[in-house]
N, C-alpha and C positions, 0 to 999 in steps of 0.2 A: 504494498498500500505506499502511495504518496501521499506526500501534503498539498496545499493548494499552487505551491511554488515550484513543485515537481520535484522536491525533497523526500526522502524517505520520511513515515510517518512515527512520532515519537510515541513508545512502548508506553500504555498506562502504568504508574507506579501501583505497587500493589502496595496496600496499607499494613503497615506493621501489626503483626498481632497483638493487641492488647495485653499487657501482664495478668495474670492472674491475682485471684482475691487475696492470696498466700503468699504472691511474689514479697510485697514491699515486708511483710511480717518477718518473713526468711531473711530479707536482705537486712534487717535491722539484728537480728538474731546473730547473722554473721559478725556483723560490725560490734557486738558486743562483748570484750572480752571476757568479764565476767561470767557470762551465760557458756561462752566455750571450754573456760574450765570448770566450770561445774559439770557440763554436760561430759567433759572429758574423766572426772573424777567420778561421775557415776556409772558410767559405762566401763571404767576400769575396774570398780568394785563388783559390779554386776558378772562381769566376764570372771572374777577371780573365784566368785564364789560359785558360780556356773562350774569351774573345774575343779571343785571340793572332792568329787571320785577320782580323777586324774591324780592330783596332788596327794591323795590317802593313800591309793595304792601304788604308785609310782616312784614319790618324792619321800615322802615321811614312812612310808610302806609300814602301817598300823590302820587297825581297825579303831575309829574315833567313838565307837559306841560300846566298846567291850571294856571293862575294867582291865586294868594292867599293872595291879599293885606288886607283884612279886617280878615283874617283869625287870632287863637289864637291857642295857644297850654299850654299845664301843664309842667310846670318844677318846679320842688322841692314844690307840691301840690300847688302852687300859677299859675294862669293864666297869659299869656303873650301875648302881642299882635305881630304876627308875623312881621309887620311894624311899629315899634315905632316912639314915638316924639324924635327928636334929643335932648341929653342930654349935649352936647359939643357946646362949643361958645355961640352964643348968644341963642341957643334951637330954631332954626329957621329950619322948613321942618323936616324930617322922615328919619330915617333909618333902613335898613332891620336886623333884630335878626341876632347877630352874633354866632360862634358857639358854640352848648349846649353840644358838649362832650355826647350826649344821640343818640338815637335811631332816634328821630325825629330831622332835621335841625342840624346835624352832622357836618357838616361845614358851618353852619348858613343857611341865606335866602339871593337872590338875589332881585333887586327892584322890582320884580313883587310878591315877595311872596313865590317863588317856590324854593324847597330844591335842595343846591347847590351839595350835595353828590350824590342824585338822578341822578339828569342832568349830573353829571360829567362822572357817568357809560354809561349811554345814550348814551352821546358826546361820548364816547370810542369807542362805538360799531358802531356808523357811522363813526368814524375816521378810524376805523380799517378796516370796510368792503368797505368804497371807498379806501382808500391806498391799499387794497390787491386785488380788481376788477379792480383798475385803473392798477396795477404791472402785473397780469395776462394778460389784454389787451395789455402794451406796451410789455411783453417781449414775447406773442404771433405773433404780428406785425412786432417789431424788431426781430426776429428770423426768421421768414419768409422771410422778404425783404432783411434780410444779408446773410440768406444761396444762395438765389437765384442771388443774383447778385453778390456774391463772385463767385459761382460755374457755371455761364453763361455767364460772364463778357459782352464784346463786348457792343453792341446797348443797352442789357439790364441793363447791367451794370450803363450805362451813363447815362440811361433816370432815373432809381430809384436811381441814386446818386446824380441827379441834384434835385429831391424830397425832398430828405432828407436834403440837404443843404439849401434847402429854410427854412425849421423848424429849420435848425440848426442856420441859420444866428438870429433868434430872442430869444432874452434873454427868458427863461424859464416861469418866472413870468407875463413876459410882454405878450408874446404870450396866455396864459392861461386865464390871466383878461382879453384881449379882446377876445378871443373867448367867457369867462362866460356872459361878458357883452351883446354880441349878443344873447346869447342862452336864457338869464336868463328871458327874458320876455316871448318870444314866445316857449321856449322849441328847441329840437332836431329835425327836420324832416328828414331822410334819406331813401327815398324811402318810403317803408310800414311800415319801422320802424321808431316809434314816441317816444320819452322820452321827458315825462311833464316836465318843469321848477323844480316842486317840487319833483323830481324822486331824488334819492341821485346816480342814476346810471350815471346821466347827467354830476355832477363833474367828476364822476371816468372814464367816456368817453371822457373828454376833458383833463385831465391829465396825462392818458395812452395813448392819442395821442400824446400829445407833447413830452412825454419821451421818443418816437420810434427811433429817429437817434442815443440816447445814447445805446442804447442797438444795433441797425443795424452795426452800424459803428463797432465796435469791431469786432462783428459776420463775418462781411464782409472782415475783414482782414485776419481772421483767416482762414477764409473759400476759400481765395483766396492760402493760402500757403498749404492748405490739398489738393486743385486740381492740385497742381504738386507734389504731394507725390507718394512714389513706387506705394502703395496698391492702391490708387485712379485710377490712371494710367492702372495698372495692370487689374482693375475692367472694366475701359472702354475698354481695349484692347479685354478682352474676352467676349465683348457683354454684361454685364450685364445689367438691365433696369435702368433708370437713376432715377426713383425715388427709387429703391432698394437703389444704392449707395449713395443716398442722405441720408436714414433711417436709413442704417445699417452703413455707413463706416463713414457719415461726420456730422451728428449730435451728437452721442455719442462723438466723438472728440472735439465738440465744448458747451458738456452739462456742465463741468465743469466751463469754463465761465458764461455761463446762470446760474449756481448755485450761483458764487459768486454776481453775480448782485442782484439779487432777496432779500435779505435782505437791502442791500444798497439802491437799485430803491425803495423799500418799504416804507423806513424812509423818502428818498426824495420826495414820493409821498404823506405822512402823512404832511409834512412841507408845501406842496403846498396847499395842501386841509385845512389847517387851515388859510394861509393866504389868499385863496380864500372866507372862509366863514369869516374870521372877516371883511372881506372887503362887506360882504352882498350879495356875487355873488358864492356862494358856497350853502351850506345848507340851503335850507329857512327853515322859520317859519312855522308849530309851531316844527318842526324836531330841534334837536341841534348836534353840533359836537363841538369839543373842541376851533374852532376857534370862533365859535360863544357865548359861553360860557365866552372867554378872554373878548370878545366885549361887551357883557353885564354887565361884572365888571369894563368897564374901567372908568365909572358915581362914580364908589364906591371906587376908588383907596386908598383914604386917611382915611374912615370911613371903608370900607368891603374888603381890599385888597385880602382877602384871595379868594374871589369868580374869580378874576382874577389868580391870584397864583397859587391855585391848578389845573386847565387844563395847564396851562402853566409848572408845573413841571412834570405833565402826559406826556406832548410831550416831555419834555427834558426824562425823564425816558427810555420812547418809543423808542425813536430815538438813545437814549446810548447805548442800548442793542440792536438794529438793526446794528448798526456800528461795535458795539463788536463781533456779532455773522458774520457779513460779513468777518470781517478780521480774524477771527480764522478758518474760511471756507477756505478763500485764503490759510492760512498757511497750513492749514490740507492736501489742493490738491495740493500745491507745498512748502513741506519741506524748498528748499533754499530761498523762502523769508522771512520765519521766521529766517535763520540763518543770512540773509542779515540785516534784521531789526536790530537783537540782537547785 
């Protein structure tokens, strides 16, 4: 083709593809050094805990769930007992071996002669899994109840709000402890669903249930505002089915709130799980979590403090990284918040 003066016609420019909804958010996250450090730290913790079976079998070469009171290891060519006679004070009693700096008993042993480092990784798997499952359950139930209550209003909102108020009235730890004490003996029976007391899904279910109001409340308030917005009223006016309105118009507009809540809620759930396990009403023996390892180290605080300090430090680092990620997500989704904080 040629133009009017005989030259070749100019090829029409193809408009550039507009950036997606999440492209600016991802760009801000990549520019946030604190978020990158927190994400790398959290990823390292998850990978290390996921490699717990490999570490126990091929590096520590020990079973972290079996008592090894009479066991021995070889250090610098000499045999040493895992549980040694106490050399301090009057020399009474026995003390687990301390950190060796080697493959076996890197962080020492607990009062049962078990490798603390291997138990730390296995405990991290349990704590992370329970916190993640509880967070998913809490987010799912909370989002569903919040959307239904906020959109339909009236009697539905009144009934759901009163149920949430009852859960909200109890302190988190008090309600979680009460439910755990009831369920730890006989397990949980909900019709055909039976969760044994030794199943790690039991504390996950309890923690997830306790946290539902903290998700449903902000979602309900946001959906109530969306219900009066022009685009939702227009969709209702032209007869769009309610399920489609909720799925297409409402949920995408509350997704940012839910996304910000995920890391913060997971941090809270991890602390709750550790507290329950520390009180022996969370993860049950022979399984381990960071809370149970801290409990195991209470009697060794003056002789082998690393048994309790190591899982405490792991909890602190994990919760810190989750909180930093939550703040970074909030700032990335709403840059005005970062400006006001700065």
